[in-house]
N, C-alpha and C positions, 0 to 999 in steps of 0.2 A: 504494500500500500504506500502510495506517495505521501510525503510530508507536506502539509498545507502551510505551515508556518515558515518564516524566514529568519535569518540572522538579524535583518533590519527590524523585524517586529520585536524581537527580544531586546535589542538595543533601545528601541523606543520605549518599551515598558520599563526598563531599568532607568532610563532618563526621567520618565514621569514619576517613578517611585522616589528617585533621588530628589526631585523638585519638591514633592509633597513632604518628604522627610525634613528637608531644609526649612520649609515653611512652618511645619509643626514645631521645629526647634526654635525658630525665631519667635513664634507666638508664645511658647513656653518661657523663653527668656524675657520677653516683654512683661508677661504676667508676674514672673518672679521678681523683676525689677520693681513693679508696682507694689507688690507685697512688702518688699524690703524698704521702699520709700515710705509706705504707710507706717510700718513698725518704727522706722527712724523718726517720723513725725510724732508718733505717740510718745516715744521715750524722750524726745527733745522737749515736749510740752509738759511733761511731768516735773514736779519740783525737784531740784537737785539736793536741797537741804531742808530739813524739818526744823520748825521753831523750837527754841529751848526756853523752858520756864521752870521755876521752882515747883517741885512736887510732880511735874508732868513727865510722863513717858509716852512716846509715840513710836510706832513701828508700822512699816508699810511693806507690802509685797505686790508685785504685778507680773503677770504672765500673759503675753499677747497670744491671740489665737494664731496657730500656724498650720491649721489643717486646710488644704486646698487654697482657695483665695479668700478665706474668711479672715478679715482684719477689721476689728471693731473699733469702737470709740470710747472705751472705758477710761476713767481717770480717777485719781485721788488728788487731794490737795490739802495742805496745812500751812497756815501763815499767821504771823503776828498782826493783831489789830492795834490801833493807836492807843487804846486804853489799857493795855496789858493783857487783854483777853486774846484768845486764839480762835481763828476761823478754820473750820474743817469742812471739807466737801468730798463727796464721792458720787459718781454718776455713770451713766451709760447712754451713749448716743445710738439711736435707731440706725441700723444698717451695718454692713460688714465690707467696707471698701475704703479707698483713700479719701473719699469725700467725708465719710463719717469721722475719720481720724482728724481731718482738718476742722470739721465743725466742732469736734470736741475741744480743740484749742480755743475756738471762739467762745464757747460756753464757759470754760474755765477762766479765761481772761475777763469775761463779763462779770462773773461772780466776784472775782477779786476786786475789780474796779468799783463795782456797786457796793461791796462790803466796806470800802473805804469811805463811802458817803453815809451809809446806815448799815450797821452790823446786825440789826434785828433780823433773825432768820426768815421770818415770814415775809418781811419787806424785801429782803435780798432776793428771794425767789420770785416774788411778784414782779419786781423791776426787771429781773433777768428774763422772765417770761415775756414781758412787753418788748424788751430789747430784741429777743430772738424773733418775735413776730414781725418786727419792723424790718428784719433782714429778708423776709419773704422766702425763706428756705422751705424745702419740702421735708426736711429732717426735724426730728424732735428729740428731746433728751429726758431721761428720768434722773433725779438728783436728790440727795439729802444734803442740807447745809446746817451746820451747827456752830454755835458760839459758846466757847468754854471759858469759864473763869477758874483757872487752876488754883488760885488762892482760896476761893470760897467753895470750890468743888461743885459749882453749879454749871450744868450743861443744858443749853436751850437748843431745840431742834425743830426744823420744819422739813417736810418731805413732799417731793413732787413726783408722784407715781413710782417711786423707787422702793426697793426692798426695805422692810423694817430692820432696825438695828437689833443686835443681840447684846445682852448685858449679863454680868455675873458679879457677885460680891464675895468677899473673903469669908463670909459666914456660911457659904454653901448654897446660896440662892442664885437662881439664874432664870432667864426668860427672854422672850421676844418682845420688843417694844410694841405697844398697842396704840400708838399715836394715830390720829385721824388721817393726816396727809391730804394732798390735793392732786390734781391731774398733772401729767408730764409737762415740761416746759416747751413752749413753741406750738401749742395746739389751740388754745382758747384764750381770748382776751378777757381782761377784767377779773382774773381769778385771784382769790385770796388763799393763803396757806396758813393753817393753824400752827401755833407754836406749842410744843410740849416742853416741860421743864423737869429735869432730873437732878437728883443729888448724888454726886459721885463720892462714895465713902472711901476710906483708906483701903487700898488693895483691890478696889473694884476695877473692872475692865468694861469698856464699851467697844463693840466690834461693828465697823461699817464695812460693807462688802457689796460686790456686784453679783449678778445671778450666775456668772460662770463658775463661781465658787460652790454653789449649792444646788444647781439645777442642770440636768443633762439627760441624755438617753438612758443612763443607768441609775438615775436618782431623781425622785420627785422633789419639788421645792420644799414641802413640809418636812420630808426626811432630811434634806440637806440642812435646813435651819436647825433641826433637832441635833444633828451632829455638831454643828457649830456651837450650839448652846451647851452641849455636854463638854466639849473641849474647853470652852471659855470657863465653865464652872470648875473643871479640874484645875485649870491654870490659876484661877483666882484663889482657890483654897490652898493650893500648893505654893503660892507666891511665885509662880513662874514668870520669868522675864517676858515682857510684851513682845520682844523680838522673836523669842522662841515660839510663842503662841501664833504670831503672824506666819512664821515659817511652817508650822504644823497645819494651819488652815489652808495655805496655798498648796501644800503637799496633798492635802485631802481633795483639792479641786481636780487633781489629775485622775482621780478615780470615778468622777461622775460621768466621764465619757463625753464631755462638752466640746463644742467647736467654737466657743466664744472666748473673749478675753476674760481674765479673772483678776480682780483687784481687791485688796484687803487693807484696811486701816484700823489699827488697834490703839485705843486710848487707855492709859492706866494712870493711877494717881497714888502717890505716897502719902504718908501721914504728914500733919502740919509741921512736925519737928524735923522732917527730912531736909537734907541739904541739896542744893542743885547739883 
């Protein structure tokens, strides 16, 4: 039987396969570059240093999503206010791309700028919400903003569609904050955000986090929050360093099977007699 194909046909097929392979490699390289740029944006926009104050201990951990092209817009922040108090925020921008990472920087910068005008948490979130609406972006963000007086041990908090915080005290009590909260930032105009007030006792810890820490294919949100609550309770009773607690929490995030960013901010307080 005579052969119907020719050497020219084989060469043409190889040429086409080579062109398709080169095209696929170029696209993969472009997407990898976009992911690397987004991660660099994220890390560059997070604070390099945490504020220092008498009695106060802060610890943070952050792991960017690195599965496929998922790069989100999670952030944490901690900065000194003009009156000796500390501003704290944590949040999550909707979306998993470079635009979300850039929008995260706008939200974080807006929160800082507005907190320099009024540090009352509900007012900070309300003004940030109006600012984001004025940008006419399609993105929105969930966020918790807190104002901490480390000397008095008073923590004031407002929440915009974000996960509740977890608390634990040195006498063995722990729980999930049950503050009312309001809608995410950048969705609805004229929103007010209720403020909750907490007393931070000696040895107590407050844990702020994003959903990549507690929710994923392998873990429901309620179960994740329960795990954080148990870890925080053990840490508070044992007098564990807040940095060790933050490390344990972000390690636990690896087991939820998430494809999202994961951010943790832990606040701890010494007794009044402690030295800075």
